[in-house]
C-alpha positions as CSV (number, residue, x, y, z in Angstrom):
1,M,-13.9,24.6,-36.7
2,R,-15.2,21.1,-36.6
3,F,-11.7,19.8,-37.3
4,V,-10.2,21.8,-34.5
5,S,-12.9,20.6,-32.1
6,A,-12.4,17.0,-33.2
7,L,-8.6,17.3,-32.8
8,I,-9.1,18.7,-29.3
9,V,-11.3,15.8,-28.3
10,V,-8.8,13.3,-29.8
11,L,-5.9,14.9,-27.9
12,L,-7.8,15.0,-24.7
13,G,-8.7,11.3,-25.1
14,L,-5.0,10.5,-25.8
15,F,-3.9,12.4,-22.7
16,Y,-6.5,11.4,-20.2
17,V,-7.4,7.9,-21.4
18,A,-4.8,6.3,-23.7
19,W,-1.7,7.6,-22.0
20,P,-2.7,6.7,-18.4
21,A,-4.1,3.4,-19.6
22,W,-0.8,2.6,-21.3
23,S,1.1,3.6,-18.2
24,A,-1.1,1.4,-16.0
25,Y,-0.6,-1.5,-18.4
26,Q,3.2,-1.1,-18.2
27,L,3.0,-1.1,-14.4
28,K,0.8,-4.2,-14.5
29,V,3.4,-6.0,-16.7
30,A,6.2,-4.9,-14.4
31,L,4.4,-6.2,-11.3
32,E,3.6,-9.5,-12.9
33,S,7.1,-10.1,-14.3
34,G,8.9,-8.9,-11.1
35,D,10.5,-6.0,-12.9
36,V,11.7,-3.8,-10.1
37,A,12.8,-0.9,-12.3
38,G,9.5,-0.9,-14.1
39,V,7.6,-0.7,-10.8
40,E,9.9,2.2,-9.7
41,R,9.0,4.0,-12.9
42,G,5.3,3.5,-12.5
43,I,4.9,4.4,-8.8
44,D,5.7,7.7,-7.1
45,F,6.7,6.2,-3.8
46,P,6.9,9.5,-1.7
47,S,3.3,10.4,-2.8
48,V,2.0,6.9,-2.2
49,R,3.6,6.9,1.2
50,Q,1.6,10.0,2.1
51,S,-1.6,8.5,0.8
52,L,-1.1,5.3,2.9
53,R,-0.2,7.0,6.2
54,P,-3.9,7.2,7.5
55,A,-4.5,3.5,6.6
56,A,-1.2,2.4,8.2
57,T,-1.9,4.4,11.3
58,A,-5.4,2.9,11.7
59,A,-4.2,-0.7,11.1
60,I,-1.3,-0.4,13.6
61,E,-3.6,1.3,16.2
62,Q,-5.9,-1.7,15.9
63,N,-2.9,-4.1,16.3
64,L,-1.9,-2.2,19.4
65,K,-5.4,-2.5,20.9
66,E,-5.4,-6.2,20.3
67,A,-1.9,-6.6,21.7
68,T,-2.7,-4.8,24.9
69,K,-6.2,-6.1,25.4
70,G,-6.7,-7.1,29.0
71,T,-3.5,-5.3,30.2
72,P,-4.0,-3.1,33.2
73,G,-3.8,0.5,32.2
74,S,-4.1,-0.4,28.5
75,D,-5.8,2.9,27.8
76,L,-2.9,4.8,29.2
77,L,-0.5,2.7,27.2
78,I,-2.3,3.4,23.9
79,E,-2.4,7.1,24.7
80,K,1.3,7.1,25.5
81,M,2.2,5.1,22.4
82,S,0.0,7.3,20.2
83,K,2.0,10.3,21.1
84,E,5.5,8.8,21.3
85,T,5.8,5.5,19.5
86,L,2.9,5.1,17.0
87,P,4.4,7.6,14.4
88,K,7.7,5.6,14.5
89,L,5.9,2.3,14.0
90,V,3.9,3.8,11.1
91,E,7.1,5.1,9.4
92,T,8.8,1.7,10.0
93,S,5.9,-0.1,8.4
94,L,5.7,2.2,5.4
95,D,9.5,1.9,4.9
96,T,9.0,-1.9,4.8
97,I,5.9,-1.9,2.6
98,L,6.7,0.8,0.2
99,T,9.5,-0.8,-1.8
100,P,9.2,-2.2,-5.4
101,Q,10.1,-5.6,-4.1
102,A,7.5,-5.6,-1.4
103,I,4.8,-4.4,-3.8
104,I,5.7,-7.1,-6.3
105,R,5.7,-9.8,-3.5
106,M,2.3,-8.6,-2.2
107,H,0.8,-8.9,-5.6
108,A,2.4,-12.3,-6.3
109,E,1.1,-13.7,-2.9
110,G,-2.4,-12.3,-3.4
111,K,-2.3,-10.1,-0.3
112,S,-4.0,-6.8,0.1
113,L,-2.3,-3.6,1.3
114,R,-4.3,-3.8,4.5
115,E,-3.2,-7.3,5.2
116,L,0.4,-6.4,4.5
117,I,0.3,-3.5,6.9
118,K,-1.1,-5.6,9.7
119,S,1.3,-8.4,9.2
120,V,4.5,-6.4,8.5
121,K,7.7,-7.5,10.1
122,T,10.5,-5.0,10.5
123,G,13.4,-7.3,10.3
124,G,13.8,-7.6,14.1
125,P,11.0,-8.2,16.6
126,D,7.6,-8.1,15.0
127,L,5.0,-5.5,16.0
128,M,3.7,-7.5,18.9
129,G,7.2,-8.0,20.2
130,Q,7.8,-4.2,20.1
131,V,4.5,-3.7,21.9
132,G,5.5,-6.2,24.5
133,G,8.7,-4.3,25.1
134,L,6.8,-1.0,25.5
135,V,4.4,-2.7,28.0
136,R,7.3,-3.9,30.0
137,D,8.9,-0.4,30.0
138,L,5.6,1.2,31.1
139,F,4.6,-1.2,33.8
140,S,8.2,-2.3,34.9
141,K,7.7,-6.0,34.1
142,K,10.9,-8.0,34.2
143,T,10.1,-11.0,32.1
144,A,10.4,-10.7,28.4
145,P,8.4,-12.7,25.9
146,A,10.3,-14.8,23.5
147,T,11.2,-13.0,20.3
148,P,9.9,-14.8,17.2
149,P,12.4,-15.4,14.5
150,A,12.7,-12.6,12.0
151,S,11.0,-13.1,8.7
152,P,13.0,-13.0,5.5
153,P,13.5,-9.5,4.3
154,L,11.0,-8.3,1.8
155,E,13.8,-7.2,-0.5
156,T,14.5,-10.7,-1.7
157,A,13.7,-11.7,-5.2
158,A,9.9,-11.7,-5.7
159,P,8.2,-14.6,-7.5
160,I,6.5,-14.2,-10.8
161,V,2.7,-13.6,-10.4
162,P,0.6,-16.7,-11.2
163,E,-1.7,-16.3,-14.1
164,S,-4.7,-16.7,-11.7
165,R,-3.7,-13.5,-9.9
166,R,-3.0,-11.3,-12.9
167,L,-5.1,-8.2,-13.2
168,G,-7.4,-7.6,-16.1
169,L,-10.3,-5.3,-17.0
170,G,-12.6,-7.4,-14.8
171,N,-10.6,-6.1,-11.8
172,V,-11.5,-2.5,-12.6
173,K,-14.7,-1.6,-10.8
174,S,-14.7,2.2,-11.2
175,A,-12.8,5.0,-12.9
176,G,-13.0,8.8,-13.1
177,F,-11.2,12.1,-12.7
178,D,-9.6,13.0,-9.4
179,G,-8.5,16.5,-10.4
180,P,-7.3,18.3,-13.6
181,L,-4.2,16.1,-13.9
182,S,-5.3,13.0,-11.9
183,V,-7.5,10.0,-12.6
184,F,-8.5,7.2,-10.2
185,L,-9.2,3.5,-10.6
186,G,-11.2,1.4,-8.2
187,L,-9.7,-2.1,-8.2
188,A,-10.8,-5.4,-6.8
189,R,-8.5,-8.4,-6.5
190,D,-11.5,-10.7,-7.1
191,P,-13.0,-9.9,-10.5
192,A,-16.4,-11.2,-9.2
193,A,-16.4,-8.6,-6.4
194,A,-19.2,-6.0,-6.5
195,G,-17.0,-3.1,-5.6
196,P,-13.3,-2.1,-5.3
197,D,-11.1,-2.9,-2.4
198,L,-8.4,-0.5,-3.4
199,T,-8.5,3.0,-5.0
200,A,-5.4,3.8,-7.1
201,T,-4.8,7.4,-8.2
202,M,-2.6,8.2,-11.2
203,S,-1.3,11.7,-11.8
204,F,0.5,13.4,-14.6
205,T,3.9,14.2,-13.1
206,G,5.3,16.3,-15.9
207,T,7.0,13.5,-17.8
208,G,4.3,10.8,-17.6
209,W,1.5,9.2,-15.7
210,R,2.4,7.5,-12.4
211,V,0.6,6.0,-9.5
212,T,0.6,8.7,-6.8
213,G,-2.0,7.3,-4.3
214,L,-3.2,4.0,-2.9
215,V,-6.1,3.9,-0.5
216,P,-7.3,0.5,0.8
217,K,-11.1,0.2,1.4
218,T,-11.8,0.7,5.1
């Protein structure tokens, strides 16, 4: 009986601790070496997209408020955009952010997800340019602001992560269960930080453990 109990404990430890820890380590190596295929294996992008939608919506709403500050009828504009345009901007931003190349570049450049969401370029006019166009449409302005040059696409080759930005145990600030087949890690980019600035959820997907959720600290 003791042997069976001990075996169960060992198996549970392997399943809930060793396996997800090994999967997280493999993802870390993929991120730091620019291994696109490894990042794709380690992240369930459709699930992560769903988890990031509230943060992306809040960040872009804030950008819209800043872009329309002082504009006559700005409240009407925000209301109109929230119904008609904001969901499209959120989806466009998530399309840009949630690629293996973009995640690798974000990590290599030391950016947070929140920073990436707020500064995202869509390959054409940036967010403020899009807002400017909507302001003109709503209030019939004829002059158009200059369109800033498009930033390089995020799908270009990502640099290798400098050693100073590589993640270690010191970046893990909290851990626990998030369900019968899910665990979470609270991560901080700065090892000296008191608490996490990002919560990553890993779930067992049937064939292995993958990242299924990313929630930036508000």
